[in-house]
C-alpha positions as CSV (number, residue, x, y, z in Angstrom):
1,M,171.4,57.2,105.0
2,A,169.0,60.1,104.1
3,L,169.0,61.7,100.7
4,I,168.7,65.5,100.7
5,K,167.6,67.5,97.7
6,V,169.4,70.8,97.0
7,K,166.7,73.4,96.4
8,T,166.7,76.8,94.7
9,K,169.2,79.2,96.2
10,Y,171.2,76.0,97.2
11,Q,169.2,75.4,100.4
12,V,169.0,72.0,102.0
13,T,166.8,70.7,104.8
14,L,168.4,68.3,107.3
15,P,166.1,65.4,108.2
16,T,164.6,65.4,111.7
17,S,166.6,62.2,112.6
18,V,169.9,63.9,111.7
19,R,169.0,67.1,113.6
20,K,167.9,65.2,116.7
21,S,170.9,63.0,116.8
22,V,173.3,65.9,117.1
23,G,171.0,68.2,119.0
24,L,170.5,71.0,116.5
25,N,168.0,73.8,117.1
26,V,166.8,76.7,115.1
27,G,169.5,79.4,115.0
28,D,172.4,77.0,115.7
29,L,175.6,77.4,113.6
30,L,177.2,74.8,111.4
31,E,180.7,74.8,110.0
32,A,181.0,73.5,106.4
33,E,184.2,71.8,105.5
34,V,185.0,70.5,102.0
35,E,187.3,67.5,101.5
36,G,187.5,66.4,97.9
37,N,183.8,65.9,96.8
38,K,182.6,65.5,100.4
39,I,180.9,68.3,102.5
40,T,181.0,67.9,106.2
41,L,178.7,70.0,108.5
42,S,179.7,70.3,112.1
43,P,177.8,72.1,114.9
44,K,179.8,75.1,116.2
45,T,179.3,77.6,118.9
46,A,180.3,81.2,118.5
47,I,181.4,83.2,121.6
48,D,181.8,86.8,122.1
49,R,185.3,88.3,121.6
50,E,185.4,89.7,125.1
51,L,184.5,86.3,126.5
52,A,187.2,84.6,124.5
53,L,189.8,87.1,125.8
54,S,188.5,86.5,129.4
55,L,188.9,82.7,128.9
56,A,192.4,83.2,127.7
57,D,193.2,85.2,130.8
58,V,191.8,82.4,133.0
59,R,193.9,79.8,131.1
60,A,197.0,81.9,131.4
61,G,196.5,82.4,135.2
62,R,196.0,86.2,134.9
63,V,193.0,86.2,137.3
64,Q,192.5,86.2,141.0
65,G,190.3,84.0,143.1
66,P,188.2,82.1,144.0
67,F,187.6,84.2,147.1
68,K,186.2,83.0,150.5
69,S,184.1,86.1,150.9
70,V,183.0,89.3,149.2
71,E,185.2,91.3,151.6
72,T,188.3,89.3,150.4
73,M,187.4,90.0,146.8
74,L,187.0,93.7,147.4
75,K,190.4,93.9,149.2
76,S,192.1,92.2,146.3
77,L,190.6,94.8,143.9
78,A,191.8,97.6,146.1
79,R,195.4,96.4,146.2
80,P,196.4,97.2,142.6
81,A,194.8,100.7,143.0
82,K,197.0,101.3,146.1
83,K,200.1,100.3,144.3
84,K,199.4,102.6,141.4
85,A,198.7,105.5,143.8
86,R,202.0,105.0,145.5
87,K,203.9,105.2,142.2
88,K,202.6,108.7,141.4
C-alpha cells in the first residue's frame, strides 16, 4: 500500500503503480466518494448530453436501421417527411 502526502491546496499525487494499474492518463476524471473516514476514487467518463440522449433513444428502440445500403437509409428518412406533408 502506498502512502500519499496531502500537499498545500489539498492536492495529492497518485503513485505511478496506482495510475498504471487502472489506466489513468492526464485529463481523466475521477469520482470521489466518502464512506465514513474512507475516500474512494473511481475513474469516470463524461459524455456529451446529446450523446447521452442519443444512446437513450437507441436503448428505447426509437431508431431505425441498420440499413443494407445508403439508398435504403435515404428512403427511410424521406418516409416521415411524406407523412407530414400529407397531413397538411
